[in-house]
Each structure stands twice: as structure tokens, then as C-alpha cells.
C-alpha positions as CSV (number, residue, x, y, z in Angstrom):
1,M,54.2,113.2,46.8
2,R,54.2,109.6,45.8
3,T,51.9,110.1,43.3
4,H,53.6,112.1,41.4
5,T,57.1,109.9,42.3
6,G,55.2,106.6,41.8
7,E,57.2,105.6,44.5
8,K,55.8,102.5,46.2
9,P,57.9,101.5,49.8
10,F,55.4,99.2,51.7
11,S,56.0,95.6,50.6
12,C,53.7,92.9,50.9
13,D,56.1,89.6,53.0
14,I,54.0,86.8,51.4
15,C,53.9,87.9,47.4
16,Y,56.4,91.2,47.6
17,K,53.4,93.2,45.9
18,A,54.2,96.8,46.4
19,F,51.8,99.6,47.7
20,K,52.4,103.4,48.0
21,S,50.9,103.5,51.8
22,K,50.9,101.2,54.8
23,D,46.6,101.5,54.4
24,Y,46.8,99.8,51.3
25,L,49.3,97.3,52.3
26,R,47.1,96.0,55.3
27,K,44.1,95.5,52.6
28,H,46.3,93.7,50.1
29,K,47.1,90.9,52.9
30,F,44.1,90.2,54.3
31,I,43.6,89.0,50.2
32,H,46.0,86.4,51.3
33,T,43.9,85.4,54.5
34,G,41.2,83.9,52.6
35,K,39.0,85.5,54.7
36,H,35.1,87.0,53.9
37,P,33.7,89.0,56.3
38,Y,31.7,91.0,54.5
39,S,28.6,89.3,53.2
40,C,25.2,90.7,51.2
41,S,22.1,90.7,52.4
42,V,20.1,90.2,49.2
43,C,22.5,87.2,47.3
44,Q,24.5,86.1,50.2
45,K,28.0,86.7,48.2
46,T,31.0,87.4,50.3
47,F,33.8,90.1,50.6
48,Q,36.7,90.0,52.2
49,L,36.9,94.2,52.4
50,R,33.6,96.3,53.2
51,E,34.6,98.5,50.0
52,H,34.2,95.7,47.9
53,L,30.7,94.9,49.2
54,D,29.0,98.7,49.0
55,K,30.2,98.8,45.3
56,H,28.8,95.2,44.6
57,V,25.6,96.2,46.3
58,K,25.6,99.6,44.2
59,R,26.5,97.5,40.8
60,I,23.9,94.5,41.3
61,H,21.5,95.4,43.3
62,K,20.1,99.4,43.1
63,E,17.8,100.0,40.8
64,E,18.9,103.6,40.1
65,K,21.6,103.5,36.9
66,Q,22.4,107.2,36.3
67,F,25.0,106.8,34.0
68,S,24.8,105.9,30.4
69,C,26.9,105.2,27.4
70,P,26.5,107.8,25.2
71,I,27.1,105.4,21.9
72,C,24.3,102.4,22.7
73,Q,22.4,103.7,25.8
74,A,23.3,101.0,28.0
75,V,23.0,102.4,31.5
76,F,25.4,101.9,34.4
77,S,24.9,102.3,38.5
78,L,28.7,103.1,38.7
79,K,30.6,106.1,36.0
80,D,33.7,103.3,36.5
81,D,31.5,100.7,34.6
82,V,30.9,103.2,31.9
83,D,34.3,104.1,31.5
84,R,35.4,100.3,31.1
85,H,32.1,99.6,28.7
86,M,33.3,102.5,25.8
87,K,36.3,100.5,25.2
88,I,34.2,98.5,23.6
89,H,32.9,101.3,21.0
90,T,36.4,102.4,21.0
91,G,38.5,99.5,21.2
92,E,41.1,100.7,23.1
93,R,43.3,98.4,24.7
94,P,45.9,100.1,26.8
95,Y,46.8,97.1,28.4
96,S,49.8,95.2,27.2
97,C,51.8,92.2,28.2
98,S,55.6,92.8,28.4
99,V,55.7,88.8,27.6
100,C,54.4,88.1,25.3
101,Q,52.7,91.6,23.7
102,K,49.1,90.3,23.7
103,T,46.4,93.6,24.5
104,F,43.6,94.0,27.1
105,S,41.0,96.6,27.1
106,Q,40.2,95.8,30.9
107,K,42.4,96.3,33.0
108,N,41.4,93.1,35.4
109,N,42.0,90.8,32.2
110,F,44.9,92.1,32.5
111,K,46.5,90.9,35.4
112,R,44.4,88.1,35.3
113,H,46.3,87.1,31.7
114,R,50.1,87.9,33.3
115,M,49.6,84.7,35.8
116,I,50.0,82.7,33.1
117,H,53.5,84.0,32.4
118,T,54.3,84.2,36.6
119,G,52.5,80.8,37.9
120,Q,51.5,83.1,40.5
121,R,48.2,81.0,42.3
122,L,47.7,83.5,45.3
123,H,44.0,83.0,46.5
124,S,43.0,79.5,48.2
125,C,39.9,78.8,49.0
126,Y,39.4,78.5,52.5
127,V,37.6,75.2,52.0
128,C,39.5,72.5,49.8
129,Q,42.8,74.8,49.9
130,K,42.8,74.9,46.5
131,T,45.1,77.9,44.4
132,F,44.3,80.3,42.1
133,A,45.7,83.2,40.5
134,D,42.4,85.7,40.2
135,K,39.9,86.4,42.8
136,S,37.1,86.2,40.8
137,T,38.0,82.5,39.4
138,L,38.0,81.6,43.6
139,A,35.0,83.4,43.7
140,I,33.4,81.0,41.1
141,H,34.9,77.5,42.2
142,R,33.0,78.6,46.0
143,R,30.1,78.4,45.1
144,T,30.9,74.7,44.1
145,H,31.2,74.9,48.2
146,T,28.2,76.7,48.5
147,G,25.9,76.1,45.8
148,E,25.1,79.2,45.5
149,K,23.5,80.4,42.0
150,P,23.3,83.7,41.6
151,F,22.2,84.8,38.1
152,S,18.8,83.9,36.9
153,C,17.1,83.8,33.4
154,D,14.7,87.2,32.9
155,I,12.5,84.9,31.0
156,C,12.3,81.2,32.5
157,Q,14.1,82.6,36.0
158,M,16.5,79.3,35.9
159,S,19.7,80.1,37.8
160,F,23.5,80.2,37.1
161,S,26.5,80.0,39.1
162,V,28.7,81.4,36.3
163,K,26.9,85.3,34.7
164,G,28.5,83.8,31.4
165,D,26.2,80.6,31.6
166,V,23.0,83.5,31.7
167,S,24.1,84.9,28.2
168,R,24.7,81.9,27.1
169,H,21.4,80.5,28.4
170,R,19.2,82.6,27.1
171,K,20.3,81.9,23.3
172,I,17.5,78.8,24.1
173,H,15.3,81.8,24.0
174,T,15.9,84.0,21.2
175,G,17.6,81.2,19.0
176,E,20.1,83.2,18.3
177,C,23.6,81.2,17.1
178,L,26.8,82.0,19.0
179,Y,29.1,79.1,16.9
180,S,29.9,79.1,13.6
181,C,31.7,76.2,11.8
182,V,34.9,77.1,9.9
183,F,34.5,75.0,7.2
184,C,30.6,75.4,5.9
185,Q,29.2,78.0,7.6
186,K,26.7,76.1,9.7
187,S,25.2,77.9,12.8
188,F,25.0,76.2,16.1
189,R,23.8,77.3,20.1
190,K,26.3,75.2,22.0
191,K,29.7,74.9,21.1
192,F,29.6,70.9,22.0
193,N,27.1,71.0,18.9
194,L,29.9,72.4,16.9
195,K,32.8,70.6,18.5
196,R,31.2,66.9,17.6
197,H,29.8,68.7,13.6
198,V,33.7,69.8,13.1
199,S,35.1,66.6,13.9
200,R,32.7,65.2,10.7
201,H,34.8,67.7,8.6
202,M,38.1,65.8,10.5
203,G,37.2,63.1,9.6
204,N,35.8,61.9,13.0
205,N,39.2,62.8,14.8
206,P,38.3,64.8,17.8
207,M,42.0,66.2,18.4
208,L,42.2,68.2,14.6
209,A,38.8,68.6,15.7
210,S,39.9,70.5,18.9
211,N,42.8,72.2,17.1
212,A,40.6,73.7,14.1
213,L,38.1,75.3,17.1
214,M,41.4,76.5,18.5
215,E,42.4,78.7,15.5
């Protein structure tokens, strides 16, 4: 019945997040322990819950990708990934912040954004105790302790700790320029080079250059 009523009678005594069942609450409370007992045998990435490990293995390491996007033919291991991907094409942004009205296409990005307003930092590094607003940022941080670099370039095999760094790095091979000057449209492969270039338009004032890049 709680599926229909939306009732969530079970509340976390640490962060007060509410859940429909005791089982969901039990799994959630494990987040606050900082423990990651489940480890991927392929890349050694660790997880707090077994189902998260299983989903990771299927999504990242299994070659079988049976779900495809009907628009661009990108392929995925999980149907949920196709559904999330489709929002790129539809422009759908169903998640809206009640504080600043900013909208998001992905639920995870929306939840991460809300932490800006609440100031909550529920995820703690068990090595240095530094706290973070979301699990993904914590996972990236933990690689500074482990030295793990699970993402590699398929052209030169150079490895990276953050997936986005691989995408930026591959532009070196393709010659694609990601960053464009708002004043003269000259383009650059690296944001640092764009910032240095823009500062010349702004009279070599780094503060004005940074503001121009933010607009």
C-alpha cells in the first residue's frame, strides 16, 4: 500500500531521510559507516552494497550491450541507462530545484545540486575523514589515496582517475577543440589556454577573465 500512498514511516536517525521499508533504511544506514566491503575483481573499485557491485560489473565490464538508442544507436548494458541517455535527445529535464528553480535531466545530478542549498556532507572518507556531499565525489577523492586510475584512453592506453579526464584527453588525438573564446571565437583544447587567452582581451586581469568564462 505504501507504493500508492507514498508513506515513508522509517527514518534514518543520522540524516533523517525517510524510507518505505526497514530493508531500505538498513541499506541506507550503511552509507554512514563508510565501509566498502564489496570489491570488483576486474578494476578493484569497491562498493557498499552487493547490488551496486553487480550493476557496476554488468554496466562496465560485460561486453554484451543489448540495449540501443533508437536515435543515435549508442549501446548500453542496462535499459535504465538507455532511458537516462534518451533525455539528451528529448531535452527532458523533469527534476526541478524548489530553491533556485534550476532543472536537471538526471536524478543524481539533481540530488547532488540540492546539497549546495542544504550544506549536507553525509559521505566521509574513511582514510582522512574529509566529507563530501555525494558518493561520486567521495569515490573520486578516494582514488587520491589508492592511486586507482580505472579509466584509460583506447588510443594510447594512458590512464586516468576521472572519466571526464579521458574524454578531454582524447581530443589530443582527434584534434577537436572544446573551448571557444566569447570575444573572437578562437578555440582551444585546454581550458587553461582559453583562460590565458581571454585575459588578454580583459587587459591581463585574471579576475575579469574568470568572470568572463563564467558568463
